[in-house]
Each structure stands twice: as structure tokens, then as C-alpha cells.
N, CA, C and O atoms as a CHARMM CRD file, in Angstrom:
* protein
*
  284
    1    1 MET  N    104.93600  99.42700 105.22400 PROA 1      0.00000
    2    1 MET  CA   105.45500 100.66500 104.67700 PROA 1      0.00000
    3    1 MET  C    106.88100 100.86600 105.19000 PROA 1      0.00000
    4    1 MET  O    107.15000 100.75500 106.38600 PROA 1      0.00000
    5    2 LYS  N    107.77600 101.16200 104.26600 PROA 2      0.00000
    6    2 LYS  CA   109.16500 101.43800 104.63400 PROA 2      0.00000
    7    2 LYS  C    109.26900 102.89400 105.07100 PROA 2      0.00000
    8    2 LYS  O    108.59400 103.76400 104.51900 PROA 2      0.00000
    9    3 LYS  N    110.11700 103.15600 106.06400 PROA 3      0.00000
   10    3 LYS  CA   110.30100 104.51500 106.55900 PROA 3      0.00000
   11    3 LYS  C    111.73200 104.97300 106.30500 PROA 3      0.00000
   12    3 LYS  O    112.68400 104.19900 106.40500 PROA 3      0.00000
   13    4 LEU  N    111.85400 106.25800 105.97300 PROA 4      0.00000
   14    4 LEU  CA   113.15800 106.86100 105.72400 PROA 4      0.00000
   15    4 LEU  C    113.20800 108.18800 106.47400 PROA 4      0.00000
   16    4 LEU  O    112.36100 109.05700 106.26700 PROA 4      0.00000
   17    5 ASP  N    114.19600 108.33900 107.33700 PROA 5      0.00000
   18    5 ASP  CA   114.35900 109.57500 108.10700 PROA 5      0.00000
   19    5 ASP  C    115.55400 110.34000 107.55000 PROA 5      0.00000
   20    5 ASP  O    116.69000 109.87100 107.60500 PROA 5      0.00000
   21    6 VAL  N    115.27700 111.51900 107.01500 PROA 6      0.00000
   22    6 VAL  CA   116.33900 112.34800 106.43700 PROA 6      0.00000
   23    6 VAL  C    116.59700 113.59100 107.29400 PROA 6      0.00000
   24    6 VAL  O    117.09300 114.60400 106.79900 PROA 6      0.00000
   25    7 THR  N    116.25900 113.50400 108.56500 PROA 7      0.00000
   26    7 THR  CA   116.48300 114.61200 109.49000 PROA 7      0.00000
   27    7 THR  C    117.96800 114.98100 109.51000 PROA 7      0.00000
   28    7 THR  O    118.83800 114.11600 109.61900 PROA 7      0.00000
   29    8 GLY  N    118.23300 116.26500 109.40600 PROA 8      0.00000
   30    8 GLY  CA   119.61000 116.74800 109.43800 PROA 8      0.00000
   31    8 GLY  C    120.26200 116.82700 108.06700 PROA 8      0.00000
   32    8 GLY  O    121.34300 117.39900 107.92800 PROA 8      0.00000
   33    9 ASP  N    119.61400 116.25600 107.04700 PROA 9      0.00000
   34    9 ASP  CA   120.16600 116.29600 105.69300 PROA 9      0.00000
   35    9 ASP  C    119.60000 117.49500 104.94000 PROA 9      0.00000
   36    9 ASP  O    118.44100 117.86600 105.12000 PROA 9      0.00000
   37   10 ILE  N    120.43700 118.09400 104.09400 PROA 10     0.00000
   38   10 ILE  CA   119.96200 119.17300 103.22100 PROA 10     0.00000
   39   10 ILE  C    120.11200 118.72200 101.77100 PROA 10     0.00000
   40   10 ILE  O    120.88800 117.81400 101.47200 PROA 10     0.00000
   41   11 CYS  N    119.37200 119.35700 100.88300 PROA 11     0.00000
   42   11 CYS  CA   119.36100 118.95400  99.47900 PROA 11     0.00000
   43   11 CYS  C    120.76100 119.06900  98.88300 PROA 11     0.00000
   44   11 CYS  O    121.51800 119.98500  99.20400 PROA 11     0.00000
   45   12 PRO  N    121.08200 118.12800  98.01700 PROA 12     0.00000
   46   12 PRO  CA   120.21900 117.13500  97.37800 PROA 12     0.00000
   47   12 PRO  C    120.12000 115.80400  98.11300 PROA 12     0.00000
   48   12 PRO  O    119.49800 114.87700  97.59300 PROA 12     0.00000
   49   13 VAL  N    120.70300 115.67200  99.28900 PROA 13     0.00000
   50   13 VAL  CA   120.76800 114.37500  99.97300 PROA 13     0.00000
   51   13 VAL  C    119.39600 113.73300 100.21400 PROA 13     0.00000
   52   13 VAL  O    119.24900 112.54000  99.94800 PROA 13     0.00000
   53   14 PRO  N    118.37800 114.46800 100.70700 PROA 14     0.00000
   54   14 PRO  CA   117.08500 113.80200 100.92400 PROA 14     0.00000
   55   14 PRO  C    116.48600 113.20600  99.64200 PROA 14     0.00000
   56   14 PRO  O    115.88700 112.13100  99.67900 PROA 14     0.00000
   57   15 VAL  N    116.64500 113.89500  98.52200 PROA 15     0.00000
   58   15 VAL  CA   116.11800 113.38100  97.25500 PROA 15     0.00000
   59   15 VAL  C    116.89400 112.13200  96.83300 PROA 15     0.00000
   60   15 VAL  O    116.30000 111.15400  96.37900 PROA 15     0.00000
   61   16 LEU  N    118.19400 112.16400  96.98000 PROA 16     0.00000
   62   16 LEU  CA   119.01800 111.00800  96.59300 PROA 16     0.00000
   63   16 LEU  C    118.69600 109.79000  97.45900 PROA 16     0.00000
   64   16 LEU  O    118.60900 108.67300  96.94900 PROA 16     0.00000
   65   17 LYS  N    118.52200 109.99700  98.75400 PROA 17     0.00000
   66   17 LYS  CA   118.16800 108.88600  99.64500 PROA 17     0.00000
   67   17 LYS  C    116.77300 108.35000  99.31800 PROA 17     0.00000
   68   17 LYS  O    116.53900 107.14200  99.36800 PROA 17     0.00000
   69   18 THR  N    115.84700 109.25500  98.98300 PROA 18     0.00000
   70   18 THR  CA   114.49400 108.84000  98.61200 PROA 18     0.00000
   71   18 THR  C    114.53200 108.00500  97.34100 PROA 18     0.00000
   72   18 THR  O    113.87900 106.96500  97.25700 PROA 18     0.00000
   73   19 LYS  N    115.29200 108.45600  96.35700 PROA 19     0.00000
   74   19 LYS  CA   115.41700 107.72900  95.08400 PROA 19     0.00000
   75   19 LYS  C    115.92600 106.31400  95.32600 PROA 19     0.00000
   76   19 LYS  O    115.38200 105.35100  94.78600 PROA 19     0.00000
   77   20 LYS  N    116.97100 106.19300  96.13900 PROA 20     0.00000
   78   20 LYS  CA   117.55200 104.88000  96.43000 PROA 20     0.00000
   79   20 LYS  C    116.54100 103.98700  97.15000 PROA 20     0.00000
   80   20 LYS  O    116.40800 102.80900  96.82100 PROA 20     0.00000
   81   21 ALA  N    115.83500 104.54100  98.12300 PROA 21     0.00000
   82   21 ALA  CA   114.85700 103.75600  98.88400 PROA 21     0.00000
   83   21 ALA  C    113.70500 103.29600  97.98700 PROA 21     0.00000
   84   21 ALA  O    113.23100 102.16800  98.11800 PROA 21     0.00000
   85   22 LEU  N    113.25300 104.16500  97.07500 PROA 22     0.00000
   86   22 LEU  CA   112.16500 103.79900  96.16900 PROA 22     0.00000
   87   22 LEU  C    112.59200 102.68400  95.21800 PROA 22     0.00000
   88   22 LEU  O    111.78800 101.81200  94.88700 PROA 22     0.00000
   89   23 GLU  N    113.83800 102.70400  94.78200 PROA 23     0.00000
   90   23 GLU  CA   114.34100 101.66700  93.87700 PROA 23     0.00000
   91   23 GLU  C    114.31000 100.29400  94.53900 PROA 23     0.00000
   92   23 GLU  O    114.18500  99.27800  93.85600 PROA 23     0.00000
   93   24 GLU  N    114.42300 100.26100  95.86600 PROA 24     0.00000
   94   24 GLU  CA   114.45200  98.99700  96.59200 PROA 24     0.00000
   95   24 GLU  C    113.05900  98.44200  96.89900 PROA 24     0.00000
   96   24 GLU  O    112.93100  97.30000  97.34100 PROA 24     0.00000
   97   25 LEU  N    112.01200  99.24900  96.66600 PROA 25     0.00000
   98   25 LEU  CA   110.64600  98.80400  96.94100 PROA 25     0.00000
   99   25 LEU  C    110.08000  97.98800  95.78900 PROA 25     0.00000
  100   25 LEU  O    110.51100  98.12400  94.64400 PROA 25     0.00000
  101   26 ASN  N    109.11200  97.14200  96.10600 PROA 26     0.00000
  102   26 ASN  CA   108.35400  96.43900  95.08400 PROA 26     0.00000
  103   26 ASN  C    107.20400  97.32200  94.62800 PROA 26     0.00000
  104   26 ASN  O    106.77600  98.21800  95.35500 PROA 26     0.00000
  105   27 GLU  N    106.70900  97.07000  93.42900 PROA 27     0.00000
  106   27 GLU  CA   105.57600  97.82000  92.89000 PROA 27     0.00000
  107   27 GLU  C    104.40300  97.76900  93.87600 PROA 27     0.00000
  108   27 GLU  O    104.06500  96.70000  94.38400 PROA 27     0.00000
  109   28 GLY  N    103.79100  98.91400  94.14100 PROA 28     0.00000
  110   28 GLY  CA   102.63700  98.97300  95.04700 PROA 28     0.00000
  111   28 GLY  C    102.99400  99.26000  96.49700 PROA 28     0.00000
  112   28 GLY  O    102.11400  99.59400  97.29200 PROA 28     0.00000
  113   29 GLU  N    104.27100  99.13700  96.85900 PROA 29     0.00000
  114   29 GLU  CA   104.67900  99.42600  98.23900 PROA 29     0.00000
  115   29 GLU  C    104.80800 100.93200  98.44100 PROA 29     0.00000
  116   29 GLU  O    104.94100 101.69200  97.48200 PROA 29     0.00000
  117   30 GLU  N    104.76500 101.35200  99.71800 PROA 30     0.00000
  118   30 GLU  CA   104.84700 102.77200 100.04000 PROA 30     0.00000
  119   30 GLU  C    106.09200 103.08900 100.86300 PROA 30     0.00000
  120   30 GLU  O    106.59200 102.26200 101.62500 PROA 30     0.00000
  121   31 LEU  N    106.56400 104.30100 100.68200 PROA 31     0.00000
  122   31 LEU  CA   107.71100 104.81500 101.42500 PROA 31     0.00000
  123   31 LEU  C    107.28700 106.08300 102.14700 PROA 31     0.00000
  124   31 LEU  O    106.72100 106.99300 101.54200 PROA 31     0.00000
  125   32 GLU  N    107.56200 106.13700 103.44500 PROA 32     0.00000
  126   32 GLU  CA   107.30000 107.34500 104.22500 PROA 32     0.00000
  127   32 GLU  C    108.63900 108.02500 104.49900 PROA 32     0.00000
  128   32 GLU  O    109.55200 107.42100 105.06100 PROA 32     0.00000
  129   33 VAL  N    108.73900 109.28900 104.09300 PROA 33     0.00000
  130   33 VAL  CA   109.96700 110.06000 104.30400 PROA 33     0.00000
  131   33 VAL  C    109.65300 111.18700 105.28000 PROA 33     0.00000
  132   33 VAL  O    108.69600 111.93800 105.08800 PROA 33     0.00000
  133   34 VAL  N    110.46700 111.29900 106.33300 PROA 34     0.00000
  134   34 VAL  CA   110.31000 112.39600 107.28900 PROA 34     0.00000
  135   34 VAL  C    111.64200 113.12900 107.41500 PROA 34     0.00000
  136   34 VAL  O    112.71200 112.54100 107.25900 PROA 34     0.00000
  137   35 GLY  N    111.55200 114.42300 107.70000 PROA 35     0.00000
  138   35 GLY  CA   112.76100 115.20600 107.85400 PROA 35     0.00000
  139   35 GLY  C    112.46100 116.58500 108.39000 PROA 35     0.00000
  140   35 GLY  O    111.31800 116.91100 108.71300 PROA 35     0.00000
  141   36 ASP  N    113.51600 117.40200 108.48200 PROA 36     0.00000
  142   36 ASP  CA   113.36900 118.73300 109.06400 PROA 36     0.00000
  143   36 ASP  C    113.82800 119.85300 108.14000 PROA 36     0.00000
  144   36 ASP  O    113.77700 121.02300 108.52100 PROA 36     0.00000
  145   37 TYR  N    114.27000 119.52200 106.94800 PROA 37     0.00000
  146   37 TYR  CA   114.69900 120.54000 105.98500 PROA 37     0.00000
  147   37 TYR  C    113.54900 120.75800 105.00800 PROA 37     0.00000
  148   37 TYR  O    113.39200 120.01500 104.03900 PROA 37     0.00000
  149   38 LYS  N    112.74900 121.78600 105.27600 PROA 38     0.00000
  150   38 LYS  CA   111.47900 121.97500 104.56600 PROA 38     0.00000
  151   38 LYS  C    111.59000 122.04300 103.03700 PROA 38     0.00000
  152   38 LYS  O    110.72900 121.48600 102.35600 PROA 38     0.00000
  153   39 PRO  N    112.61400 122.70000 102.46500 PROA 39     0.00000
  154   39 PRO  CA   112.68300 122.72000 100.99500 PROA 39     0.00000
  155   39 PRO  C    112.73400 121.31600 100.39000 PROA 39     0.00000
  156   39 PRO  O    112.36200 121.13400  99.23000 PROA 39     0.00000
  157   40 ALA  N    113.18200 120.33900 101.14500 PROA 40     0.00000
  158   40 ALA  CA   113.26100 118.97000 100.62200 PROA 40     0.00000
  159   40 ALA  C    111.88500 118.40400 100.31700 PROA 40     0.00000
  160   40 ALA  O    111.75600 117.56000  99.43000 PROA 40     0.00000
  161   41 LEU  N    110.85700 118.84300 101.02400 PROA 41     0.00000
  162   41 LEU  CA   109.50700 118.32200 100.79200 PROA 41     0.00000
  163   41 LEU  C    109.09500 118.55300  99.33700 PROA 41     0.00000
  164   41 LEU  O    108.67700 117.61500  98.65800 PROA 41     0.00000
  165   42 GLU  N    109.20700 119.77400  98.85900 PROA 42     0.00000
  166   42 GLU  CA   108.82800 120.07200  97.47400 PROA 42     0.00000
  167   42 GLU  C    109.74300 119.37400  96.48400 PROA 42     0.00000
  168   42 GLU  O    109.28700 118.90600  95.44100 PROA 42     0.00000
  169   43 ASN  N    111.03000 119.30000  96.79800 PROA 43     0.00000
  170   43 ASN  CA   111.97700 118.63800  95.89800 PROA 43     0.00000
  171   43 ASN  C    111.67700 117.15000  95.78000 PROA 43     0.00000
  172   43 ASN  O    111.72400 116.59300  94.68300 PROA 43     0.00000
  173   44 ILE  N    111.36800 116.50300  96.89800 PROA 44     0.00000
  174   44 ILE  CA   111.04400 115.07900  96.88300 PROA 44     0.00000
  175   44 ILE  C    109.72100 114.85400  96.14700 PROA 44     0.00000
  176   44 ILE  O    109.58700 113.91700  95.35900 PROA 44     0.00000
  177   45 LYS  N    108.75900 115.71700  96.41400 PROA 45     0.00000
  178   45 LYS  CA   107.45100 115.60000  95.75600 PROA 45     0.00000
  179   45 LYS  C    107.61500 115.72800  94.23800 PROA 45     0.00000
  180   45 LYS  O    107.06400 114.92800  93.48300 PROA 45     0.00000
  181   46 ARG  N    108.36100 116.71900  93.80300 PROA 46     0.00000
  182   46 ARG  CA   108.59200 116.93200  92.37200 PROA 46     0.00000
  183   46 ARG  C    109.30400 115.73600  91.75400 PROA 46     0.00000
  184   46 ARG  O    108.93700 115.27900  90.67200 PROA 46     0.00000
  185   47 PHE  N    110.32700 115.23100  92.44800 PROA 47     0.00000
  186   47 PHE  CA   111.05900 114.06200  91.95700 PROA 47     0.00000
  187   47 PHE  C    110.11100 112.87300  91.78100 PROA 47     0.00000
  188   47 PHE  O    110.13000 112.20700  90.74600 PROA 47     0.00000
  189   48 ALA  N    109.28400 112.61100  92.79400 PROA 48     0.00000
  190   48 ALA  CA   108.37000 111.46900  92.75000 PROA 48     0.00000
  191   48 ALA  C    107.39500 111.59100  91.57900 PROA 48     0.00000
  192   48 ALA  O    107.21400 110.64500  90.81200 PROA 48     0.00000
  193   49 GLU  N    106.77500 112.75100  91.44800 PROA 49     0.00000
  194   49 GLU  CA   105.79200 112.95900  90.38300 PROA 49     0.00000
  195   49 GLU  C    106.43300 112.87800  88.99400 PROA 49     0.00000
  196   49 GLU  O    105.84100 112.33000  88.06400 PROA 49     0.00000
  197   50 ASN  N    107.62800 113.41700  88.86000 PROA 50     0.00000
  198   50 ASN  CA   108.31400 113.39700  87.56400 PROA 50     0.00000
  199   50 ASN  C    108.78500 112.00300  87.16400 PROA 50     0.00000
  200   50 ASN  O    109.08800 111.75900  85.99600 PROA 50     0.00000
  201   51 ASN  N    108.84800 111.08900  88.13100 PROA 51     0.00000
  202   51 ASN  CA   109.32900 109.73600  87.85400 PROA 51     0.00000
  203   51 ASN  C    108.22600 108.69100  87.94300 PROA 51     0.00000
  204   51 ASN  O    108.50800 107.49500  88.03100 PROA 51     0.00000
  205   52 GLY  N    106.97100 109.13600  87.92200 PROA 52     0.00000
  206   52 GLY  CA   105.85800 108.20100  87.82900 PROA 52     0.00000
  207   52 GLY  C    105.38000 107.59600  89.13200 PROA 52     0.00000
  208   52 GLY  O    104.58100 106.65900  89.11900 PROA 52     0.00000
  209   53 TYR  N    105.85200 108.11100  90.25800 PROA 53     0.00000
  210   53 TYR  CA   105.38400 107.63100  91.55900 PROA 53     0.00000
  211   53 TYR  C    104.15600 108.43100  91.98500 PROA 53     0.00000
  212   53 TYR  O    103.91800 109.53100  91.48600 PROA 53     0.00000
  213   54 THR  N    103.38000 107.87100  92.91000 PROA 54     0.00000
  214   54 THR  CA   102.19000 108.54500  93.40900 PROA 54     0.00000
  215   54 THR  C    102.47100 109.13600  94.78100 PROA 54     0.00000
  216   54 THR  O    102.89200 108.42300  95.69200 PROA 54     0.00000
  217   55 VAL  N    102.24200 110.43100  94.93300 PROA 55     0.00000
  218   55 VAL  CA   102.37700 111.06700  96.24300 PROA 55     0.00000
  219   55 VAL  C    101.03600 110.90200  96.95600 PROA 55     0.00000
  220   55 VAL  O    100.03600 111.51200  96.57700 PROA 55     0.00000
  221   56 VAL  N    101.03500 110.06900  97.99300 PROA 56     0.00000
  222   56 VAL  CA    99.81200 109.76400  98.73600 PROA 56     0.00000
  223   56 VAL  C     99.51500 110.87100  99.74200 PROA 56     0.00000
  224   56 VAL  O     98.35800 111.22700  99.96500 PROA 56     0.00000
  225   57 LEU  N    100.57400 111.41200 100.34900 PROA 57     0.00000
  226   57 LEU  CA   100.41700 112.41200 101.39700 PROA 57     0.00000
  227   57 LEU  C    101.65800 113.28600 101.43400 PROA 57     0.00000
  228   57 LEU  O    102.77500 112.78800 101.28800 PROA 57     0.00000
  229   58 ALA  N    101.47100 114.57900 101.62600 PROA 58     0.00000
  230   58 ALA  CA   102.59000 115.51100 101.79900 PROA 58     0.00000
  231   58 ALA  C    102.13400 116.56000 102.79800 PROA 58     0.00000
  232   58 ALA  O    101.20000 117.31800 102.53600 PROA 58     0.00000
  233   59 GLU  N    102.80100 116.59700 103.94600 PROA 59     0.00000
  234   59 GLU  CA   102.39000 117.55200 104.97100 PROA 59     0.00000
  235   59 GLU  C    103.61000 118.08500 105.70800 PROA 59     0.00000
  236   59 GLU  O    104.67600 117.47000 105.72600 PROA 59     0.00000
  237   60 GLU  N    103.41400 119.25300 106.31700 PROA 60     0.00000
  238   60 GLU  CA   104.49700 119.80300 107.13300 PROA 60     0.00000
  239   60 GLU  C    103.93900 120.48200 108.36300 PROA 60     0.00000
  240   60 GLU  O    102.82200 121.00000 108.37000 PROA 60     0.00000
  241   61 THR  N    104.75000 120.46200 109.39900 PROA 61     0.00000
  242   61 THR  CA   104.43400 121.17700 110.62800 PROA 61     0.00000
  243   61 THR  C    105.45300 122.30500 110.73100 PROA 61     0.00000
  244   61 THR  O    106.18300 122.57600 109.77700 PROA 61     0.00000
  245   62 GLU  N    105.50300 122.95600 111.87400 PROA 62     0.00000
  246   62 GLU  CA   106.46000 124.05500 112.03500 PROA 62     0.00000
  247   62 GLU  C    107.89800 123.61800 111.83800 PROA 62     0.00000
  248   62 GLU  O    108.70900 124.36800 111.29400 PROA 62     0.00000
  249   63 SER  N    108.22200 122.40500 112.27700 PROA 63     0.00000
  250   63 SER  CA   109.62600 122.00100 112.26600 PROA 63     0.00000
  251   63 SER  C    109.92000 120.74700 111.45200 PROA 63     0.00000
  252   63 SER  O    111.08800 120.39300 111.29700 PROA 63     0.00000
  253   64 ARG  N    108.90400 120.06000 110.92700 PROA 64     0.00000
  254   64 ARG  CA   109.12400 118.79000 110.25500 PROA 64     0.00000
  255   64 ARG  C    108.28600 118.69100 108.97900 PROA 64     0.00000
  256   64 ARG  O    107.36300 119.47600 108.76200 PROA 64     0.00000
  257   65 PHE  N    108.62300 117.71900 108.15000 PROA 65     0.00000
  258   65 PHE  CA   107.76500 117.37900 107.02200 PROA 65     0.00000
  259   65 PHE  C    107.62300 115.86800 106.94800 PROA 65     0.00000
  260   65 PHE  O    108.42900 115.11700 107.49900 PROA 65     0.00000
  261   66 ARG  N    106.57300 115.44400 106.25000 PROA 66     0.00000
  262   66 ARG  CA   106.30500 114.02600 106.06800 PROA 66     0.00000
  263   66 ARG  C    105.68400 113.83800 104.68400 PROA 66     0.00000
  264   66 ARG  O    104.75700 114.55300 104.30400 PROA 66     0.00000
  265   67 ILE  N    106.20400 112.87900 103.95000 PROA 67     0.00000
  266   67 ILE  CA   105.64600 112.58200 102.62700 PROA 67     0.00000
  267   67 ILE  C    105.57300 111.07500 102.46100 PROA 67     0.00000
  268   67 ILE  O    106.50300 110.35100 102.81800 PROA 67     0.00000
  269   68 VAL  N    104.45600 110.61000 101.91400 PROA 68     0.00000
  270   68 VAL  CA   104.27700 109.19100 101.64500 PROA 68     0.00000
  271   68 VAL  C    104.17000 109.01600 100.12800 PROA 68     0.00000
  272   68 VAL  O    103.35700 109.66500  99.47000 PROA 68     0.00000
  273   69 ILE  N    105.00300 108.13200  99.59300 PROA 69     0.00000
  274   69 ILE  CA   105.07400 107.90700  98.14600 PROA 69     0.00000
  275   69 ILE  C    104.78800 106.44500  97.86100 PROA 69     0.00000
  276   69 ILE  O    105.33000 105.55300  98.51400 PROA 69     0.00000
  277   70 LYS  N    103.93100 106.21000  96.87900 PROA 70     0.00000
  278   70 LYS  CA   103.61300 104.84500  96.46400 PROA 70     0.00000
  279   70 LYS  C    104.32900 104.54800  95.16100 PROA 70     0.00000
  280   70 LYS  O    104.27300 105.32600  94.20900 PROA 70     0.00000
  281   71 LYS  N    105.00800 103.39900  95.13600 PROA 71     0.00000
  282   71 LYS  CA   105.74000 102.99800  93.92500 PROA 71     0.00000
  283   71 LYS  C    104.77900 102.37800  92.93500 PROA 71     0.00000
  284   71 LYS  O    105.18900 101.97100  91.84800 PROA 71     0.00000
């Protein structure tokens, strides 16, 4: 699983970095994105679903979020 850390980035940067990372994956591979800008979680999730990717996991804690996307 490839990991992408977008800590410190605010939208639209986390979505753009996620898009680029997903393009580099092979079909069936997963990408884990972590960060600290909570609105990015929903934006990344929406982007993934709208582009045919599978959101395997989406969770957040008080200060962080984590999302796993399958290509």
C-alpha cells in the first residue's frame, strides 16, 4: 500500500496530491492518505467516489484523518 501524507496542506492541495498518487497506482492497489486538515477528508472521499475509486476506510480522530482508497 502506498502512503501519502498531506499534513499541513489545505484544500485543494490534498485532493490534487491524492489524484496524482492514484494515477501512479496499478489497478487493485491501495493508497492511504493521512493529514490534519479535516475538511480534506470529505473532499478526498467525494473525489474518489466520483472518479470510480473504492473508499475502503475513512476515519478521523480529534486532530487527524485517514482514508484508504482502492484503485
